[in-house]
N, CA, C and O of each residue as an XYZ file, in Angstrom:
440
protein
N    -153.831     54.322    -79.269
C    -154.585     54.666    -80.631
C    -155.350     54.840    -81.649
O    -155.447     55.839    -82.362
N    -156.177     53.342    -81.741
C    -157.391     52.957    -81.734
C    -158.383     54.132    -81.480
O    -159.215     54.495    -82.311
N    -158.165     54.846    -79.905
C    -158.945     55.732    -79.044
C    -159.040     56.708    -79.603
O    -160.134     57.247    -79.766
N    -157.546     57.368    -80.197
C    -157.872     58.316    -80.567
C    -158.162     59.021    -82.535
O    -158.501     60.081    -83.062
N    -157.758     57.620    -82.978
C    -158.302     57.682    -84.143
C    -159.553     58.047    -84.484
O    -160.015     58.868    -85.276
N    -160.338     56.710    -83.180
C    -162.043     57.429    -83.179
C    -162.848     58.632    -82.981
O    -164.006     58.856    -83.331
N    -161.700     59.633    -82.118
C    -162.348     60.993    -82.057
C    -162.619     61.400    -82.975
O    -161.856     61.327    -83.938
N    -163.926     62.046    -83.048
C    -164.094     62.470    -84.150
C    -163.901     64.120    -84.576
O    -164.882     64.861    -84.523
N    -162.901     64.506    -84.895
C    -162.022     65.468    -85.378
C    -162.637     66.687    -85.480
O    -162.233     67.707    -84.923
N    -164.228     66.554    -86.629
C    -164.685     67.695    -87.064
C    -165.553     68.520    -85.491
O    -165.634     69.744    -85.387
N    -166.081     67.589    -84.476
C    -166.259     67.883    -83.004
C    -165.540     68.837    -82.049
O    -165.935     69.835    -81.448
N    -164.336     68.200    -82.102
C    -163.482     68.608    -81.387
C    -162.936     70.219    -82.519
O    -162.371     71.127    -81.909
N    -163.024     70.284    -83.103
C    -162.449     71.729    -83.483
C    -160.965     71.522    -84.860
O    -160.145     72.375    -85.198
N    -161.107     70.141    -85.340
C    -159.774     69.939    -86.094
C    -160.292     70.115    -87.557
O    -159.351     70.089    -88.350
N    -161.525     70.289    -88.159
C    -162.130     70.231    -89.605
C    -161.025     71.015    -90.568
O    -161.024     70.799    -91.780
N    -160.390     71.640    -90.154
C    -159.663     72.099    -91.286
C    -158.218     72.251    -90.963
O    -157.518     73.231    -91.216
N    -157.661     70.495    -90.021
C    -156.284     70.796    -89.463
C    -155.858     70.019    -90.351
O    -154.640     70.196    -90.403
N    -156.397     68.684    -91.630
C    -155.495     68.116    -92.417
C    -156.208     68.276    -94.105
O    -157.052     69.099    -94.458
N    -155.651     67.373    -94.811
C    -157.258     67.450    -95.969
C    -156.825     65.713    -95.904
O    -155.700     65.306    -96.196
N    -157.563     65.138    -95.619
C    -158.087     63.709    -95.815
C    -158.349     63.214    -97.132
O    -158.254     62.005    -97.343
N    -158.730     64.167    -98.220
C    -159.153     63.687    -99.323
C    -157.878     63.082    -99.799
O    -156.862     63.475    -99.226
N    -157.743     62.141   -100.803
C    -156.476     62.084   -101.321
C    -155.376     61.889   -100.629
O    -154.289     61.993   -101.196
N    -155.481     61.507    -99.009
C    -154.179     61.391    -98.151
C    -153.488     60.033    -98.528
O    -152.270     60.026    -98.704
N    -154.529     58.412    -98.711
C    -153.409     57.157    -98.891
C    -152.754     57.313   -100.039
O    -151.611     56.896   -100.228
N    -153.513     57.984   -100.952
C    -152.704     58.152   -102.004
C    -151.290     58.889   -102.460
O    -150.494     58.573   -103.344
N    -151.280     60.094   -101.432
C    -150.014     61.069   -100.863
C    -148.778     59.767   -100.119
O    -147.573     59.735    -99.870
N    -149.754     59.000   -100.014
C    -148.401     58.567    -98.959
C    -146.939     57.947    -99.637
O    -145.779     58.341    -99.512
N    -147.441     56.969   -100.295
C    -146.050     56.342   -101.089
C    -145.286     57.842   -101.300
O    -144.433     58.287   -100.532
N    -145.591     58.248   -102.035
C    -144.630     59.723   -103.119
C    -144.075     60.535   -102.023
O    -142.970     61.063   -102.148
N    -144.902     60.686   -100.774
C    -144.206     61.331    -99.965
C    -142.980     60.364    -99.206
O    -141.811     60.750    -99.202
N    -143.387     59.106    -98.588
C    -142.248     58.401    -97.906
C    -140.841     58.242    -99.101
O    -139.646     58.446    -98.892
N    -141.627     57.750   -100.533
C    -140.552     58.055   -101.260
C    -139.506     59.104   -101.589
O    -138.302     58.896   -101.742
N    -140.164     60.294   -101.675
C    -139.460     61.769   -101.268
C    -138.588     61.770   -100.030
O    -138.001     62.851    -99.992
N    -138.314     61.126    -99.166
C    -137.746     61.254    -97.656
C    -136.753     60.332    -98.293
O    -135.762     60.854    -98.803
N    -136.883     59.081    -98.330
C    -135.790     58.462    -98.641
C    -135.449     58.909   -100.073
O    -134.969     57.920   -100.627
N    -135.475     59.846   -100.839
C    -134.444     60.022   -101.883
C    -133.762     61.642   -100.929
O    -132.705     62.017   -101.436
N    -134.120     62.317   -100.013
C    -133.969     63.000    -99.474
C    -132.389     62.948    -98.488
O    -131.715     63.859    -98.007
N    -132.206     61.323    -98.478
C    -131.267     61.279    -97.086
C    -129.916     61.679    -98.263
O    -128.935     62.339    -97.923
N    -130.136     61.101    -99.730
C    -128.907     61.399   -100.613
C    -127.677     62.174   -100.229
O    -126.485     61.923   -100.408
N    -128.375     63.325    -99.571
C    -127.553     64.289    -99.304
C    -126.438     64.274    -97.852
O    -125.677     65.080    -97.317
N    -126.917     62.716    -97.604
C    -125.943     62.346    -96.417
C    -124.400     61.824    -97.104
O    -124.239     61.483    -98.276
N    -123.498     61.861    -96.188
C    -122.555     61.252    -97.140
C    -122.793     59.836    -96.750
O    -122.632     59.111    -97.732
N    -123.195     59.018    -95.418
C    -123.131     57.785    -95.167
C    -124.696     57.111    -96.277
O    -124.774     55.884    -96.338
N    -125.170     57.467    -96.610
C    -126.365     56.806    -97.244
C    -125.744     56.568    -98.699
O    -125.006     57.238    -99.420
N    -126.467     55.115    -98.835
C    -125.699     54.370    -99.314
C    -126.504     53.885   -100.858
O    -126.066     53.297   -101.847
N    -127.880     54.444   -100.517
C    -128.843     54.774   -101.761
C    -129.615     53.172   -101.278
O    -129.330     52.423   -100.343
N    -130.585     53.067   -102.253
C    -131.063     51.718   -102.493
C    -130.709     50.654   -102.532
O    -131.417     49.649   -102.475
N    -129.342     50.724   -102.657
C    -128.999     49.316   -102.662
C    -129.135     48.539   -100.930
O    -129.009     47.335   -101.149
N    -129.321     48.734    -99.475
C    -129.986     48.550    -98.830
C    -131.428     47.981    -98.556
O    -131.908     47.227    -97.710
N    -131.969     48.762    -99.784
C    -133.502     48.509    -99.782
C    -133.450     48.102   -101.137
O    -133.315     49.015   -101.951
N    -133.527     46.916   -101.579
C    -133.712     46.168   -102.995
C    -135.676     46.272   -103.506
O    -136.299     46.554   -104.530
N    -135.993     45.882   -102.177
C    -137.366     45.863   -102.932
C    -138.228     47.132   -102.650
O    -139.400     46.916   -102.959
N    -138.057     48.159   -102.250
C    -138.407     49.358   -102.063
C    -139.378     49.807   -103.301
O    -140.559     49.794   -102.954
N    -139.182     50.178   -104.581
C    -139.558     50.524   -105.702
C    -140.881     48.890   -105.898
O    -142.054     49.011   -106.251
N    -140.367     47.904   -105.637
C    -141.635     46.739   -105.827
C    -142.361     47.005   -104.314
O    -143.371     46.302   -104.336
N    -142.304     47.572   -103.266
C    -143.284     47.684   -102.104
C    -144.124     48.595   -102.615
O    -145.344     48.461   -102.720
N    -143.442     49.573   -102.950
C    -144.420     51.097   -103.444
C    -145.479     50.752   -104.322
O    -146.654     51.075   -104.146
N    -144.812     49.754   -105.752
C    -146.063     49.294   -106.524
C    -146.939     48.945   -105.928
O    -148.084     49.358   -106.114
N    -146.567     47.987   -104.955
C    -147.495     46.773   -104.302
C    -148.454     47.632   -103.686
O    -149.667     47.591   -103.894
N    -147.605     48.742   -102.593
C    -148.801     49.724   -102.471
C    -149.974     50.992   -102.644
O    -150.848     51.595   -102.022
N    -149.367     50.917   -103.832
C    -150.195     52.043   -104.515
C    -151.275     51.074   -105.531
O    -152.402     51.531   -105.728
N    -150.882     49.700   -106.177
C    -151.951     49.174   -106.096
C    -153.179     48.575   -105.789
O    -154.166     48.372   -106.496
N    -152.937     48.313   -104.552
C    -153.435     47.887   -103.141
C    -153.817     48.656   -101.842
O    -153.875     48.226   -100.690
N    -154.065     49.924   -102.332
C    -154.563     51.222   -101.557
C    -156.016     50.492   -101.346
O    -156.477     49.532   -101.962
N    -156.609     51.284   -100.236
C    -157.937     50.442   -100.046
C    -158.720     51.665   -100.925
O    -158.156     52.679   -101.335
N    -160.192     51.322   -101.123
C    -161.249     52.050   -101.875
C    -160.951     53.325   -100.607
O    -160.035     54.145   -100.658
N    -161.956     53.218    -99.546
C    -161.725     54.422    -98.621
C    -161.179     53.835    -96.984
O    -160.689     52.794    -96.546
N    -161.554     55.052    -96.477
C    -161.374     54.797    -95.171
C    -161.812     56.058    -94.441
O    -162.023     57.093    -95.073
N    -161.971     55.982    -92.945
C    -162.687     56.980    -92.281
C    -161.612     57.548    -91.967
O    -160.686     56.817    -91.616
N    -161.412     58.983    -91.996
C    -160.964     60.055    -91.450
C    -160.822     60.372    -89.959
O    -161.764     60.579    -89.195
N    -159.106     60.386    -89.545
C    -159.170     60.408    -88.044
C    -158.127     61.210    -87.832
O    -157.417     61.617    -88.752
N    -157.935     61.526    -86.510
C    -156.674     62.548    -86.492
C    -155.566     61.358    -86.605
O    -156.067     60.330    -86.149
N    -154.673     61.216    -86.907
C    -153.137     60.604    -87.216
C    -152.150     61.747    -86.783
O    -152.226     62.919    -87.152
N    -151.278     61.245    -85.996
C    -150.326     61.377    -85.092
C    -149.091     61.064    -86.128
O    -148.324     62.005    -85.926
N    -148.738     60.557    -86.735
C    -148.035     59.985    -88.090
C    -146.393     59.450    -87.196
O    -145.633     58.663    -87.760
N    -146.090     59.996    -85.861
C    -144.904     59.188    -85.603
C    -144.800     58.323    -84.403
O    -143.857     58.294    -83.613
N    -145.912     57.608    -84.366
C    -146.496     56.907    -83.084
C    -145.574     55.316    -83.065
O    -145.394     54.317    -83.762
N    -145.212     55.861    -81.870
C    -143.797     54.513    -81.492
C    -143.715     54.732    -79.424
O    -144.092     55.733    -78.814
N    -143.415     54.092    -79.115
C    -143.170     53.768    -77.768
C    -142.011     55.629    -77.020
O    -141.946     56.226    -75.945
N    -141.691     55.711    -77.720
C    -140.144     56.657    -77.519
C    -141.647     58.004    -77.343
O    -141.414     58.985    -76.636
N    -143.012     57.887    -78.011
C    -143.683     59.211    -78.286
C    -144.813     59.245    -77.199
O    -145.750     60.042    -77.232
N    -144.644     58.399    -76.340
C    -145.955     57.761    -75.620
C    -145.250     58.483    -74.202
O    -144.026     58.532    -74.081
N    -146.248     59.068    -73.089
C    -145.948     58.980    -71.574
C    -147.471     57.664    -71.044
O    -148.634     57.432    -71.374
N    -146.527     57.198    -70.154
C    -147.407     56.443    -69.021
C    -147.484     57.472    -67.785
O    -146.571     58.283    -67.625
N    -148.689     57.420    -66.836
C    -148.433     57.601    -65.667
C    -147.603     56.702    -64.998
O    -147.328     55.554    -65.346
N    -147.079     57.544    -63.632
C    -146.505     57.109    -63.293
C    -146.336     55.964    -62.268
O    -145.244     55.437    -62.055
N    -147.474     55.615    -61.650
C    -148.084     54.651    -61.244
C    -148.767     53.622    -61.667
O    -148.672     52.639    -60.932
N    -149.286     53.527    -62.402
C    -149.010     52.239    -63.370
C    -149.281     52.621    -64.755
O    -149.215     53.790    -65.135
N    -149.692     51.289    -65.772
C    -149.678     51.392    -67.035
C    -150.220     52.325    -68.171
O    -150.057     52.408    -69.388
N    -150.974     53.017    -67.171
C    -151.930     54.016    -67.921
C    -150.977     54.612    -68.920
O    -149.807     54.859    -68.629
N    -151.697     54.921    -70.544
C    -151.110     55.339    -71.501
C    -151.585     56.986    -71.235
O    -152.763     57.057    -71.583
N    -151.106     58.319    -70.752
C    -151.661     59.267    -70.466
C    -151.468     60.444    -71.296
O    -151.931     61.515    -70.902
N    -150.665     60.354    -72.706
C    -150.107     61.357    -73.486
C    -149.554     60.240    -74.498
O    -149.064     59.117    -74.380
N    -149.881     61.118    -75.562
C    -148.978     61.243    -77.062
C    -148.294     62.574    -76.777
O    -148.661     63.506    -76.061
N    -147.097     62.404    -77.602
C    -145.868     63.278    -77.489
C    -145.581     63.374    -78.685
O    -146.026     62.558    -79.493
N    -144.453     64.803    -79.203
C    -144.050     64.758    -81.018
C    -144.552     64.668    -81.559
O    -144.498     63.708    -82.328
N    -145.684     65.807    -81.634
C    -146.439     65.559    -82.534
C    -146.823     66.675    -83.775
O    -147.940     66.920    -84.231
N    -145.431     67.296    -84.181
C    -145.223     68.089    -85.512
C    -145.635     66.711    -87.045
O    -145.140     67.410    -87.929
N    -145.937     65.931    -87.518
C    -146.346     65.150    -88.235
C    -147.942     65.026    -88.277
O    -148.626     64.770    -89.268
N    -148.362     65.258    -87.011
C    -150.335     65.343    -87.091
C    -150.876     65.391    -88.302
O    -150.030     65.535    -89.184
N    -152.269     65.306    -88.767
C    -152.585     65.640    -89.139
C    -154.028     64.572    -89.365
O    -154.198     63.517    -88.753
N    -154.824     65.065    -90.235
C    -156.508     64.112    -90.319
C    -156.014     63.306    -91.805
O    -155.664     64.007    -92.754
N    -156.015     61.877    -91.915
C    -155.801     61.317    -92.396
C    -156.753     60.115    -91.902
O    -157.913     60.069    -91.495
N    -155.598     59.033    -92.154
C    -155.588     57.558    -91.984
C    -155.651     57.085    -90.703
O    -155.699     55.898    -91.025
N    -155.690     57.058    -89.477
C    -155.270     56.966    -88.788
C    -154.820     55.027    -88.377
O    -154.002     54.856    -87.473
N    -155.185     54.244    -88.819
C    -155.198     52.925    -89.542
C    -153.706     52.506    -89.459
O    -153.232     51.396    -89.216
N    -152.970     53.913    -89.777
C    -151.310     53.726    -90.664
C    -150.628     54.208    -89.298
O    -149.407     54.051    -89.314
N    -151.164     54.780    -88.075
C    -150.619     54.981    -87.247
C    -150.448     53.361    -86.448
O    -149.450     52.937    -85.864
N    -151.830     52.640    -86.666
C    -151.608     51.682    -85.798
C    -150.716     50.520    -86.141
O    -150.289     49.568    -85.486
N    -150.549     51.002    -87.656
C    -149.979     49.400    -88.435
C    -148.628     49.892    -88.143
O    -147.645     49.216    -88.446
């Protein structure tokens, strides 16, 4: 993920791929909207299981980095979205790119 985030997205033709301006400021609202969308499912018990979510969102919004270096952001980085070489532990691909954009690639590392 660090190597991907370090790619010069402009040099590889991805300058118009995302909206890096205000990227970090948009994240907590997007995450909260996703959580609220779970209300459509009968199994969702609401925020009872996440009692500190509002406090966490408030902390994140109050502690946003002042700036960041924009890079390629996968958006769904975890082991199931990686492929390794069949004969070595070398990472050869990231898959499942529908959440990708240009943003703060450190979120992927987090």
